[in-house]
C-alpha positions in Angstrom: 58.8 -7.6 -1.5 57.9 -10.5 -3.7 54.2 -11.2 -3.6 53.2 -14.8 -3.4 49.8 -15.4 -5.0 47.3 -18.1 -4.0 44.3 -19.4 -6.0 41.1 -17.7 -5.0 37.4 -18.3 -5.8 34.4 -16.0 -5.5 31.0 -17.2 -4.3 27.9 -15.1 -4.8 24.6 -15.7 -2.9 21.4 -14.1 -4.2 19.0 -13.9 -1.3 15.5 -12.6 -0.9 16.5 -8.9 -0.2 20.1 -8.7 -1.3 23.1 -10.3 -2.9 26.4 -11.0 -1.1 29.8 -12.0 -2.5 32.7 -13.6 -0.7 36.3 -14.0 -1.8 37.7 -17.4 -0.5 41.1 -18.9 -0.5 41.1 -22.3 -2.2 43.7 -23.9 0.0 41.8 -23.6 3.3 38.5 -21.8 2.8 39.6 -18.6 4.5 37.1 -15.8 3.7 39.2 -12.8 2.8 36.6 -10.3 1.8 32.9 -9.7 1.4 30.6 -7.4 -0.4 26.8 -6.9 0.0 24.4 -5.1 -2.3 20.7 -4.7 -1.5 18.2 -5.1 -4.3 17.0 -1.7 -5.4 13.4 -2.8 -5.9 13.4 -5.3 -3.0 10.3 -7.6 -3.1 7.4 -6.4 -5.2 4.4 -7.7 -3.1 2.1 -4.7 -3.2 2.7 -3.0 -6.6 4.9 -2.9 -9.7 7.6 -0.3 -9.8 6.3 3.2 -10.3 8.3 3.5 -13.5 6.2 0.6 -14.8 2.9 2.2 -13.9 2.8 1.0 -10.3 -0.1 -1.5 -10.8 -1.4 -2.9 -7.5 -0.7 -6.6 -7.0 -3.2 -9.1 -5.6 -2.6 -10.9 -2.3 0.0 -13.6 -2.2 2.1 -12.2 -5.0 5.9 -11.7 -4.7 7.9 -10.5 -7.7 11.4 -9.2 -8.3 13.2 -7.2 -11.0 15.9 -9.3 -12.6 18.2 -6.4 -13.2 18.6 -6.1 -9.5 20.5 -9.4 -9.7 22.9 -8.0 -12.3 23.5 -5.1 -10.0 24.8 -7.5 -7.4 27.5 -8.6 -9.9 28.3 -5.0 -10.7 28.7 -3.9 -7.1 29.0 -6.8 -4.6 31.8 -8.7 -6.4 34.1 -5.7 -6.9 33.4 -4.6 -3.3 34.4 -8.1 -2.0 37.6 -8.0 -4.1 38.4 -4.6 -2.7 37.6 -5.7 0.8 40.0 -8.7 0.4 42.7 -6.6 -1.2 42.8 -9.4 -3.8 44.3 -9.4 -7.2 41.5 -10.4 -9.6 44.1 -12.3 -11.6 44.3 -14.9 -8.7 40.6 -15.8 -9.0 40.2 -19.1 -10.8 36.5 -19.6 -10.5 33.1 -18.1 -9.7 30.1 -19.8 -8.2 26.5 -18.7 -7.4 23.7 -19.7 -5.1 20.1 -18.5 -5.5 16.8 -18.6 -3.7 14.4 -21.3 -5.1 12.1 -21.6 -6.7 12.5 -18.1 -8.2 11.5 -18.1 -11.9 12.3 -15.7 -14.7 10.3 -15.6 -18.0 12.7 -14.7 -20.8 13.1 -14.6 -24.6 15.2 -17.3 -26.3 18.3 -15.1 -25.8 17.7 -14.7 -22.0 16.1 -11.2 -21.9 13.6 -11.0 -19.1 10.1 -10.2 -20.5 9.7 -7.2 -18.1 12.5 -5.5 -20.0 10.7 -5.7 -23.3 8.7 -2.8 -24.7 5.0 -3.1 -23.7 5.5 -5.8 -21.1 6.9 -3.8 -18.1 3.3 -3.1 -17.0 2.4 -6.8 -17.0 2.9 -8.4 -13.6 3.5 -11.9 -15.0 6.4 -10.6 -17.0 8.5 -10.2 -13.8 10.5 -12.7 -11.9 8.4 -14.7 -9.5 10.2 -14.9 -6.2 10.2 -18.2 -4.2 7.5 -16.9 -1.9 5.0 -16.0 -4.6 2.1 -18.1 -3.4 -0.6 -16.9 -5.8 -0.4 -20.2 -7.8 -1.9 -22.3 -5.0 -5.0 -23.0 -7.1 -2.8 -24.4 -9.9 -0.8 -26.4 -7.4 -4.0 -27.9 -6.0 -5.1 -29.0 -9.4 -1.6 -30.5 -10.2 -1.8 -32.5 -7.0 -5.3 -33.7 -7.5 -4.6 -34.8 -11.1 -1.4 -36.5 -10.1 -3.2 -38.5 -7.3 -6.0 -39.4 -9.7 -3.5 -40.7 -12.3 -1.2 -42.2 -9.7 1.8 -40.3 -11.2 4.9 -42.1 -9.8 6.9 -38.9 -9.3 4.4 -37.5 -6.8 5.8 -39.6 -3.9 9.3 -38.1 -4.5 7.8 -34.8 -3.3 6.1 -36.1 -0.2 2.8 -36.4 -2.0 2.3 -32.7 -2.8 3.7 -30.3 -5.4 4.1 -26.7 -4.0 2.7 -23.5 -5.4 6.2 -22.1 -5.1 7.6 -24.4 -7.8 8.1 -24.2 -11.6 5.0 -25.9 -13.0 2.4 -24.2 -10.8 3.8 -20.8 -11.4 4.0 -21.4 -15.2 0.5 -22.7 -15.3 -0.7 -19.5 -13.5 0.8 -17.4 -16.2 -0.9 -19.4 -19.0 -4.3 -19.1 -17.3 -4.1 -15.5 -16.2 -2.0 -13.9 -19.0 -1.8 -16.1 -22.1 0.0 -13.3 -24.1 2.9 -13.3 -21.6 2.9 -17.1 -21.6 3.1 -17.1 -25.4 6.0 -14.5 -25.2 7.9 -16.7 -22.7 10.4 -18.6 -24.8 12.4 -19.8 -21.8 11.0 -20.4 -18.3 14.3 -20.2 -16.3 15.2 -20.7 -12.7 17.0 -17.6 -11.5 19.8 -19.8 -10.4 20.3 -20.7 -14.1 19.5 -17.3 -15.5 22.3 -15.7 -13.6 24.8 -18.3 -14.9 23.4 -17.7 -18.4 24.1 -14.0 -17.9 27.7 -14.8 -16.7 28.6 -17.2 -19.4 26.2 -16.9 -22.3 25.3 -20.6 -21.8 21.9 -21.8 -20.7 22.2 -24.9 -18.6 19.8 -26.3 -16.1 21.3 -27.2 -12.7 20.5 -30.7 -11.4 19.4 -29.4 -8.0 16.7 -27.0 -9.2 15.5 -29.3 -11.9 15.1 -32.2 -9.5 13.6 -30.4 -6.5 11.6 -27.6 -8.2 11.1 -28.9 -11.7 9.8 -32.4 -11.2 12.7 -34.0 -13.1 12.9 -37.5 -11.8 14.8 -40.5 -13.3 15.6 -38.3 -16.3 12.1 -37.4 -17.2 9.6 -34.5 -16.6 5.8 -35.0 -16.3 4.5 -36.2 -19.6 2.5 -34.2 -22.2 -0.7 -36.1 -21.5 -0.6 -35.1 -17.9 0.2 -31.5 -18.6 -2.4 -31.3 -21.4 -5.0 -32.6 -18.9 -4.3 -29.5 -16.8 -4.7 -27.2 -19.7 -4.6 -28.0 -23.5 -2.0 -25.2 -24.0 0.2 -26.6 -21.3 0.9 -30.0 -23.0 4.1 -28.8 -24.8 5.4 -26.7 -21.9 8.4 -28.8 -21.2 10.0 -28.9 -24.7 8.8 -25.4 -25.6 9.9 -23.5 -22.6 11.6 -25.5 -19.9 13.9 -28.3 -21.2 17.6 -27.5 -21.4 20.8 -29.6 -21.0 21.2 -30.4 -17.3 24.5 -29.9 -15.6 25.8 -31.7 -12.5 26.6 -29.7 -9.4 30.2 -28.6 -9.4 30.5 -28.9 -13.1 31.8 -26.0 -15.2 28.9 -24.3 -17.0 31.2 -22.2 -19.1 33.8 -19.4 -18.9 33.1 -15.9 -17.7 32.3 -13.9 -20.8 33.6 -10.4 -21.6 30.4 -8.6 -20.6 30.3 -10.2 -17.2 34.0 -9.8 -16.7 33.4 -6.1 -17.1 30.7 -6.1 -14.5 32.6 -8.0 -11.9 36.3 -7.0 -12.5 37.2 -10.7 -12.8 39.3 -12.3 -15.6 37.5 -13.3 -18.7 37.3 -17.0 -19.2 37.6 -18.2 -15.6 35.4 -21.2 -14.7 31.8 -20.5 -13.8 30.1 -23.5 -12.1 26.6 -24.8 -12.8 24.0 -22.9 -10.7 22.8 -24.1 -7.3 20.2 -23.5 -4.6 21.2 -21.4 -1.6 20.2 -24.1 0.9 21.7 -27.1 -0.8 25.0 -25.4 -1.6 25.4 -24.6 2.1 25.6 -28.3 3.2 29.2 -28.8 2.0 30.2 -25.4 3.5 28.9 -26.7 6.8 30.8 -30.0 6.5 27.5 -31.9 6.1 28.3 -34.4 3.4 27.5 -37.6 5.2 24.1 -39.4 5.7 22.0 -38.1 8.6 23.6 -34.6 8.8 20.7 -32.2 8.4 21.5 -28.5 7.7 18.9 -25.9 8.6 19.6 -22.6 6.8 17.7 -20.1 9.0 16.8 -16.7 7.5 13.6 -15.2 6.3 12.5 -18.8 5.8 14.3 -22.1 6.8 15.3 -24.8 4.4 16.3 -28.2 5.7 18.5 -30.4 3.6 20.2 -33.7 4.3 21.6 -36.8 2.5 20.9 -40.5 2.9 22.2 -43.6 1.3 18.7 -44.9 0.4 15.5 -43.6 -1.2 12.5 -43.2 1.1 9.1 -41.5 0.8 8.9 -38.8 3.5 5.4 -37.2 3.8 5.5 -33.5 3.0 9.2 -33.4 2.0 10.0 -30.8 -0.7 11.8 -33.4 -2.8 14.4 -36.2 -2.9 16.9 -36.2 -5.7 19.7 -38.6 -6.5 22.9 -36.6 -6.1 20.8 -33.5 -5.3 23.3 -32.3 -2.7 26.3 -34.7 -2.7 27.1 -37.1 -5.5 26.4 -40.7 -4.6 23.7 -39.9 -2.0 20.0 -39.2 -2.1 19.5 -35.5 -1.2 16.3 -34.6 0.8 14.8 -31.2 1.3 12.1 -29.8 3.6 11.4 -26.3 4.8 9.4 -23.7 6.6 8.0 -20.8 4.5 8.3 -18.2 7.3 10.8 -17.9 10.2 12.8 -14.6 10.2 10.0 -13.1 8.2 7.6 -13.9 11.1 9.8 -12.2 13.7 10.3 -9.2 11.4 6.5 -8.9 10.8 5.8 -9.0 14.5 8.4 -6.3 15.3 7.4 -4.0 12.5 3.6 -4.3 12.9 2.7 -5.5 16.4 5.2 -4.3 18.9 4.1 -1.2 20.8 6.1 2.0 20.3 7.3 2.0 23.9 9.5 -1.1 23.1 11.0 0.7 20.2 11.8 3.6 22.4 13.3 1.4 25.1 15.5 -0.4 22.5 16.7 2.8 21.1 17.6 4.2 24.5 19.5 0.9 25.4 21.4 0.9 22.1 19.7 -2.3 21.0 17.5 -3.5 18.1 13.9 -4.3 19.0 14.7 -7.9 18.3 17.6 -7.8 20.8 15.5 -6.2 23.5 12.6 -8.7 23.1 15.1 -11.6 23.1 16.7 -10.3 26.3 13.3 -9.9 28.0 12.0 -13.3 26.7 15.2 -15.0 27.9 14.3 -14.2 31.5 11.3 -16.4 31.3 11.0 -20.0 32.2 9.6 -22.5 29.6 5.8 -22.1 29.5 5.8 -19.0 31.7 4.1 -16.8 29.0 1.2 -19.2 28.7 1.1 -19.0 24.9 1.3 -21.4 22.0 1.6 -20.3 18.4 1.4 -21.8 14.9 4.2 -20.6 12.6 2.2 -20.4 9.4 2.1 -16.7 8.8 3.6 -17.4 5.3 1.8 -20.8 4.9 3.3 -24.2 5.6 5.9 -25.7 3.3 6.6 -28.9 5.3 5.0 -31.2 6.1 1.6 -30.0 5.1 2.6 -28.2 1.9 -0.3 -25.7 2.1 0.3 -22.0 1.6 -3.3 -21.2 2.4 -2.7 -21.8 6.1 -2.1 -18.9 8.4 -0.6 -17.9 11.8 -2.2 -18.4 15.2 -1.4 -17.4 18.8 -3.4 -19.1 21.5 -3.6 -18.2 25.2 -3.4 -14.4 25.0 -4.8 -12.4 27.9 -4.8 -8.8 29.0 -1.6 -9.5 30.8 0.2 -10.7 27.7 3.2 -8.6 26.8 5.2 -8.2 23.6 8.1 -10.3 24.7 5.7 -13.2 25.5 4.3 -13.3 22.0 7.8 -12.9 20.6 9.1 -15.9 22.5 6.0 -17.9 21.5 6.8 -17.2 17.8 10.4 -18.3 18.3 9.2 -21.5 19.9 6.6 -22.1 17.2 9.3 -22.2 14.5 11.3 -24.6 16.6 8.2 -26.8 16.9 7.8 -26.7 13.1 11.4 -27.9 12.7 10.7 -30.7 15.2 7.7 -31.8 13.1 10.0 -32.1 10.1 12.7 -34.0 12.0 10.3 -36.5 13.5 8.6 -37.0 10.1 11.9 -37.9 8.5 12.8 -40.3 11.3 9.4 -42.0 11.1 10.0 -42.5 7.4 13.3 -44.2 8.0 15.6 -41.2 7.4 16.9 -40.4 10.9 18.6 -37.1 11.6 21.8 -37.8 13.5 23.1 -34.2 13.6 21.5 -30.8 13.1 23.8 -28.1 11.7 22.4 -24.5 11.7 23.4 -21.8 9.3 22.1 -18.4 8.3 21.6 -15.0 10.0 19.4 -16.3 12.8 22.2 -18.3 14.4 23.3 -15.0 16.0 20.3 -15.1 18.3 21.4 -17.1 21.4 17.9 -17.4 22.8 16.6 -18.8 19.5 19.4 -21.4 19.4 18.8 -22.4 23.0 15.1 -22.8 22.3 15.8 -25.0 19.2 18.2 -27.2 21.2 15.7 -27.6 24.0 12.7 -28.2 21.7 14.5 -30.8 19.6 16.3 -32.3 22.6 19.5 -32.5 20.6 22.7 -30.5 20.3 23.1 -28.0 17.5 26.3 -27.6 15.5 26.9 -24.2 13.9 28.5 -23.3 10.6 31.5 -21.1 11.2 30.8 -18.8 8.2 28.4 -16.0 8.3 28.0 -16.4 4.6 27.1 -20.1 4.3 25.5 -20.1 0.8 28.2 -17.8 -0.7 30.9 -20.0 0.8 29.2 -23.1 -0.5 29.0 -21.5 -4.0 32.8 -20.8 -3.7 33.4 -24.5 -2.8 31.6 -25.6 -6.0 33.6 -22.9 -8.0 36.8 -24.5 -6.7 35.6 -27.9 -8.0 34.5 -26.4 -11.4 38.0 -24.8 -11.7 39.7 -28.1 -11.0 41.3 -26.8 -7.8 39.6 -29.6 -5.8 38.8 -33.0 -7.2 35.2 -33.1 -5.9 32.8 -31.5 -3.5 33.8 -33.8 -0.6 37.4 -32.9 -1.0 36.5 -29.2 -1.2 34.3 -29.5 1.9 37.1 -31.1 3.9 39.6 -28.4 2.9 37.3 -25.4 2.8 34.2 -26.1 5.0 33.9 -24.8 8.5 31.7 -26.0 11.3 31.7 -26.0 15.2 30.2 -29.2 16.5 27.5 -29.4 19.3 27.8 -25.7 20.2 24.3 -25.5 21.8 23.3 -28.4 24.0 19.8 -29.1 25.4 18.7 -28.6 29.0 16.8 -31.8 29.9 14.5 -30.0 32.3 13.5 -27.5 29.6 13.1 -30.3 27.0 10.7 -32.1 29.3 8.4 -29.1 29.5 8.7 -28.4 25.7 7.7 -32.1 25.2 4.3 -31.2 26.8 4.0 -28.0 24.7 4.9 -29.8 21.6 2.1 -32.3 22.1 -0.3 -29.4 22.2 1.4 -27.9 19.1 0.8 -31.1 17.2 -2.8 -31.1 18.2 -3.3 -27.6 16.9 -1.1 -28.5 13.8 -3.4 -31.4 12.9 -6.6 -29.6 13.8 -6.1 -26.6 11.6 -3.7 -28.2 9.0 -5.3 -31.5 8.3 -8.9 -30.5 7.7 -10.5 -31.0 11.1 -11.2 -27.2 11.1 -11.0 -25.4 7.7 -11.4 -21.9 9.1 -8.0 -20.7 7.8 -8.9 -21.6 4.2 -12.3 -19.9 4.7 -10.7 -16.7 6.0 -8.2 -16.6 3.1 -11.1 -17.0 0.6 -13.1 -14.3 2.2 -10.1 -12.0 2.2 -9.5 -12.5 -1.5 -13.2 -11.9 -2.3 -13.2 -8.7 -0.2 -10.0 -7.4 -1.9 -11.3 -8.2 -5.4 -14.7 -6.5 -4.6 -12.9 -3.4 -3.3 -10.6 -3.2 -6.3 -13.4 -3.6 -8.9 -15.8 -1.2 -7.2 
């Protein structure tokens, strides 16, 4: 039999806990095979690896080992090719998507500092994961100084720079470990570092640079501003950050021989400029027109959408010209904890009897709690929660905030709290949607993606809380598919990302529709949520900040005693 080959592309999504690769047919976006590889070291939020001395980490730290990302290329990509039964010779391009803002301190040649002799025991030498929130103090000073100096770029980020982003994390290194800062020759977004590893070319991607690196209208914050934060920070941009910036969908370079050996892909195929997992998902979900917001729901949720005009949206994570789709302004917002909150609750708060019941029924604890919670009417549990267990990204941009559950009694059951937490995250998304609308950027469609779309109760709650239908991406690997779409553009297989989205994207429209009666009750609960939101999040009651400060002091006292 004569074999007819078709052009293929590979997309690789580097998430919080694992990397996943997908083999995609260029002609129609068919996903032919997948491969997943968990990070061997996971998230370092308590201690460094034992091989590096196992030093304990302070609160709010979240690090990773960059070689875990290389391992994804060595394992997940070959596994996806094997799963697809694909001939590697048919692959014409490779694209990547990454969590952001995840930063890697490296030498001038791209070697992560934690791989250098004598630096493996230094926490600041490791990759700082997106949810590393220990730079909040530096972020606060950046924001205060920017307001004092009326820096024009601050409004492009909703008036607040996050502790998760490039400048705050770099300033933390300078102030806490000047030797590691001095050794850092390149401060690299992981999205760009992995492309550097694949091609030997260090190029900044326009998405990360704009949203996480304060690159607006072709310029970064000036040396006078940075020097006012710390004299040693004045030359940070030219010394450690600045590189040529590539547009999304551009070819960053060809796959080099070393990376070809890792992946089993042909040397020289197109590797596209890096991208952020949330933003790259929008074209995969067919959301390339103004007003179409995509919510990528996993451990956290990132909300991205495009509009024809520039607006100042309070608490947005950024707005970038062409940040998602060329020719449109791309907006970002997000919630720092969603799936992480549900997982924390199940792992730490749910009584053992529920774990036993779930095991006996052949269910996960999440499935059991969802089934029980789905039997309730709206408001039946009598609870209201704030979804700030990992801080608040939008619209308050304050990672010192914390979770709250109000209304518990001796009759409160595990499924009650679980449902209240699901609802709290939906209320958080509604705050974001309403804030965008009030700023003149209305959301006309909400498309959901990510692993949490598989929970029907959660989807029903979101539709009812928002009072609008939810569309659902058809792919279970949205960021990887989006990376593959951009790879097809970089390889010249599609003319641009809109063309690629039309041919390769996959979305089912208005899958989950709101129940008007449920929405009416949720409107009442949301009014109370907003009252709690503003009381604890806008300074009327500063108890959450006080508790965080006391916790840090107690931990430091114990560790130094």
